[in-house]
C-alpha positions as CSV (number, residue, x, y, z in Angstrom):
1,X,8.2,-25.4,12.2
2,X,7.8,-21.7,10.6
3,X,5.0,-19.2,9.9
4,X,4.3,-17.3,6.5
5,X,3.5,-13.8,6.3
6,X,0.4,-13.7,4.0
7,X,-1.4,-10.6,4.3
8,X,-1.0,-6.9,6.3
9,X,-3.9,-5.6,7.8
10,X,-5.0,-2.1,8.0
11,X,-8.1,-0.8,9.9
12,X,-10.2,2.2,8.1
13,X,-13.2,3.9,7.9
14,X,-14.3,3.2,4.0
15,X,-12.3,-0.5,3.1
16,X,-13.4,0.4,-0.5
17,X,-12.3,3.3,-1.5
18,X,-8.7,2.8,0.1
19,X,-9.2,-0.9,-1.7
20,X,-9.5,0.8,-4.8
21,X,-7.0,3.4,-4.6
22,X,-4.0,0.9,-3.3
23,X,-5.3,-1.5,-6.1
24,X,-4.1,1.9,-8.9
25,X,-1.3,2.2,-6.9
26,X,0.1,-1.8,-6.6
27,X,-1.9,-3.0,-9.9
28,X,-3.6,-5.5,-7.4
29,X,-6.7,-7.0,-7.9
30,X,-9.6,-7.1,-5.5
31,X,-9.4,-10.8,-4.5
32,X,-12.2,-11.4,-1.9
33,X,-14.9,-8.8,-0.2
34,X,-17.2,-9.3,2.9
35,X,-19.2,-7.0,5.0
36,X,-16.8,-4.5,6.0
37,X,-13.5,-6.1,4.5
38,X,-12.4,-6.0,1.6
39,X,-8.8,-8.1,0.4
40,X,-6.6,-6.9,-2.6
41,X,-3.4,-8.7,-3.6
42,X,-1.5,-9.4,-7.1
43,X,-2.2,-13.3,-6.9
44,X,-5.0,-15.5,-5.1
45,X,-3.3,-17.4,-1.9
46,X,-4.2,-21.1,-2.2
47,X,-3.3,-23.1,0.7
48,X,-0.9,-25.3,-1.6
49,X,0.9,-22.3,-2.7
50,X,1.5,-20.5,0.5
51,X,2.6,-23.9,2.1
52,X,5.6,-24.0,-0.8
53,X,7.4,-21.1,-0.4
54,X,7.2,-17.4,0.6
55,X,4.9,-15.5,-2.0
56,X,4.2,-11.4,-2.1
57,X,1.8,-10.8,1.3
58,X,-2.2,-9.5,0.5
59,X,-3.3,-5.9,1.4
60,X,-6.6,-6.7,3.7
61,X,-8.3,-3.6,4.7
62,X,-11.0,-3.4,7.7
63,X,-14.0,-1.4,8.4
64,X,-13.5,0.5,12.0
65,X,-15.5,2.9,13.8
66,X,-12.3,5.1,14.8
67,X,-10.3,7.3,12.3
68,X,-6.5,7.5,12.7
69,X,-5.2,9.5,15.0
70,X,-1.1,9.5,15.2
71,X,1.5,8.6,12.7
72,X,2.3,4.9,11.7
73,X,4.4,3.0,13.2
74,X,4.5,0.4,10.4
75,X,4.1,1.9,6.3
76,X,4.2,0.6,3.1
77,X,7.2,1.6,0.8
78,X,6.6,1.2,-2.8
79,X,9.2,2.2,-5.7
80,X,7.8,2.9,-9.3
81,X,8.7,0.5,-11.9
82,X,7.9,2.3,-15.1
83,X,8.9,6.0,-14.5
84,X,10.6,8.3,-12.6
85,X,9.9,9.1,-8.8
86,X,8.7,12.3,-9.4
87,X,6.2,11.1,-12.3
88,X,5.0,8.4,-9.7
89,X,4.5,10.8,-7.0
90,X,2.2,13.3,-9.5
91,X,0.7,10.3,-10.5
92,X,-0.2,9.3,-7.1
93,X,-1.3,12.9,-5.8
94,X,-3.6,12.5,-8.8
95,X,-5.5,8.9,-6.9
96,X,-5.6,11.3,-4.0
97,X,-3.0,10.8,-2.3
98,X,-0.9,13.8,-0.5
99,X,2.5,14.5,0.3
100,X,3.0,14.7,4.6
101,X,5.7,15.8,6.7
102,X,6.8,13.7,9.2
103,X,10.1,15.2,10.1
104,X,11.9,13.5,7.5
105,X,14.1,16.7,6.3
106,X,14.3,17.8,3.1
107,X,17.6,16.5,1.9
108,X,15.7,12.8,1.4
109,X,15.6,10.8,-2.0
110,X,12.6,9.6,-1.1
111,X,8.7,11.3,-0.6
112,X,6.8,10.7,2.5
113,X,2.9,10.3,1.2
114,X,-0.4,9.7,2.8
115,X,-3.1,7.8,1.3
116,X,-6.9,8.7,1.2
117,X,-7.0,8.3,4.7
118,X,-3.7,9.7,5.9
119,X,-2.3,6.5,6.2
120,X,1.9,7.3,5.2
121,X,3.7,5.4,2.7
122,X,7.3,6.2,0.9
123,X,7.9,6.7,-2.6
124,X,11.4,5.2,-3.2
125,X,13.8,5.4,-6.0
126,X,12.9,4.1,-9.4
127,X,13.4,1.0,-10.7
128,X,12.8,2.0,-14.3
129,X,15.0,0.7,-16.6
130,X,17.3,4.0,-17.5
131,X,18.2,5.1,-20.9
């Protein structure tokens, strides 16, 4: 008996806005939406594929009335695949992210940022081919 990690759910005030932000960050597409809920992913899940093998989870954004109040206990890490880390940070700032200080110190090789609703995430080392 086993389970699959199929989706990560994020409570938010504006699911459409947050889904649009993360679609730009991750090159995901909207795969489902209903009242107060938007799901995005790199693929469209089917029962057959999920049962056959572990696939990347989707992100689900669900509207809730309250805003974020404390540091996330769980966060996403992203790694640029076709640019340097600093270039990716600049791109994400242009999409509406902000740099944040959660006590990580200045000697780290990653950058802590927050999405438009304040959810922290890390930009890690680049995975872009080195010339």
